[in-house]
C-alpha distance (Angstrom), angle and dihedral (degrees) to the residues before:
residue distance angle dihedral
M1 . . .
V2 3.78 . .
T3 3.81 90.3 .
F4 3.91 89.8 51.0
L5 3.87 88.5 51.7
S6 3.75 92.3 47.4
I7 3.72 92.0 52.5
L8 3.92 90.0 50.4
I9 3.83 88.8 47.8
A10 3.89 91.3 53.9
L11 3.75 94.3 44.1
D12 3.78 91.1 49.1
S13 3.81 92.4 46.5
A14 3.84 90.5 51.1
M15 3.71 93.0 49.2
L16 3.82 89.7 46.7
I17 3.77 92.5 53.9
F18 3.75 90.7 49.9
V19 3.84 97.0 48.2
I20 3.86 89.1 49.7
L21 3.76 90.9 49.7
I22 3.81 92.8 53.7
Q23 3.76 95.5 46.5
K24 3.79 119.8 113.3
P25 3.81 108.8 -105.4
K26 3.85 111.6 -109.9
G27 3.87 94.1 -154.3
G28 3.85 144.7 18.4
G29 3.77 97.4 -66.6
I30 3.80 124.6 152.9
D31 3.79 92.9 -59.1
S32 3.86 93.3 68.9
T33 3.82 89.2 45.8
F34 3.77 93.6 66.0
G35 3.76 94.8 36.9
G36 3.79 95.1 -112.7
L37 3.77 118.6 157.3
G38 3.89 98.8 162.2
A39 3.80 95.3 87.5
N40 3.88 91.2 52.2
Q41 3.87 93.6 59.6
M42 3.87 98.6 41.0
L43 3.83 93.6 112.5
G44 3.76 101.6 26.5
A45 3.77 107.6 -162.1
A46 3.83 126.3 84.2
K47 3.77 90.3 -133.6
S48 3.74 93.5 59.7
V49 3.81 87.3 56.4
D50 3.79 91.2 58.9
F51 3.82 91.4 46.5
I52 3.86 90.1 52.5
E53 3.73 92.9 48.2
R54 3.83 91.9 49.6
L55 3.77 90.8 44.9
T56 3.91 88.8 52.1
W57 3.88 89.5 55.5
I58 3.83 94.7 45.0
L59 3.92 89.8 49.9
A60 3.76 93.1 47.9
I61 3.79 93.4 47.6
S62 3.91 92.1 47.4
L63 3.72 88.1 50.4
F64 3.73 92.0 54.5
V65 3.76 93.6 46.6
L66 3.84 95.0 46.2
S67 3.83 87.7 48.0
I68 3.87 89.8 53.5
I69 3.88 93.3 45.6
T70 3.84 90.6 49.4
A71 3.80 92.9 51.1
I72 3.82 89.0 49.3
V73 3.81 91.8 48.1
V74 3.67 91.7 46.3
G75 3.80 94.4 46.5
S76 3.82 90.8 48.5
V77 3.85 95.6 53.9
G78 3.79 92.7 53.0
T79 3.84 93.2 49.3
V80 3.83 115.5 112.4
S81 3.74 120.5 179.8
P82 3.98 115.9 -140.0
G83 3.87 90.7 -113.3
D84 3.89 90.8 59.7
V85 3.79 98.6 56.4
P86 3.79 110.6 94.6
L87 3.79 117.8 -130.3
Q88 3.84 118.7 -113.7
S89 3.78 117.4 -118.9
A90 3.66 117.1 -115.2
G91 3.84 95.8 -130.1
């Protein structure tokens, strides 16, 4: 279960990185420093910008939720109640 959640987190992180990199920059940034305009017109339509921004939020929230779920699952696997620990023999 933890392996499956870890794979989902890795995929979600990779998709989030890709989606962030293809977003239209909001400010000056390094793109305007070098005079590049090609990255700004990669997608073209205004609706695609809204979709990319919404997808960014969805991926970020899902990464947060998956991380919390993984922490809970890992924490519950290592939990041992005092009655479950066997006593050591004296000899």
